[in-house]
C-alpha positions in Angstrom: -35.8 -19.6 -39.1 -34.4 -16.2 -38.5 -34.5 -17.1 -34.6 -31.7 -19.4 -35.4 -29.5 -16.6 -37.0 -26.9 -14.5 -35.1 -25.6 -12.2 -37.5 -26.7 -8.5 -37.4 -28.0 -8.8 -40.7 -30.2 -11.6 -39.6 -31.3 -9.7 -36.4 -32.2 -6.8 -38.5 -34.5 -8.8 -40.6 -36.0 -10.5 -37.6 -36.5 -7.1 -36.4 -38.2 -5.9 -39.5 -40.6 -9.1 -39.5 -41.7 -8.2 -35.8 -42.4 -4.8 -36.9 -44.5 -5.8 -39.6 -46.6 -8.1 -37.5 -47.1 -5.2 -35.2 -44.9 -6.1 -32.2 -43.1 -2.9 -31.9 -41.4 -3.8 -28.6 -40.1 -7.0 -29.7 -38.7 -5.4 -32.9 -36.9 -2.5 -30.8 -35.3 -5.3 -29.0 -34.0 -7.0 -32.2 -32.9 -3.6 -33.7 -30.8 -2.9 -30.5 -29.0 -6.5 -30.9 -28.6 -5.8 -34.4 -26.6 -2.9 -33.7 -29.1 -0.4 -35.7 -31.1 2.6 -35.3 -34.7 2.4 -36.3 -35.3 5.5 -38.5 -39.2 4.5 -38.6 -39.3 4.2 -42.6 -42.2 3.0 -44.3 -41.8 -0.8 -44.0 -41.5 -1.3 -47.8 -38.9 1.3 -47.7 -37.2 -0.4 -44.7 -37.3 -3.6 -46.6 -35.7 -2.4 -49.7 -32.7 -1.0 -47.7 -32.4 -4.3 -45.7 -32.6 -6.1 -49.2 -30.1 -3.8 -50.8 -27.7 -4.2 -48.0 -27.8 -8.0 -47.9 -27.2 -8.2 -51.8 -24.2 -6.0 -51.6 -21.1 -8.1 -52.2 -18.7 -8.0 -49.1 -15.2 -7.0 -49.4 
């Protein structure tokens, strides 16, 4: 499902999912596409930050 979404947020989630499955080079590719730097947080911390960002109302 995430493959078809082209927003930076979707690409960040895509990267996280690759990282979770252990595909680090693929995760790195998607982090770059998302325009994000990867700080190597624990997976759960990273997911919490992504979810919080997605749930924030846009201005």
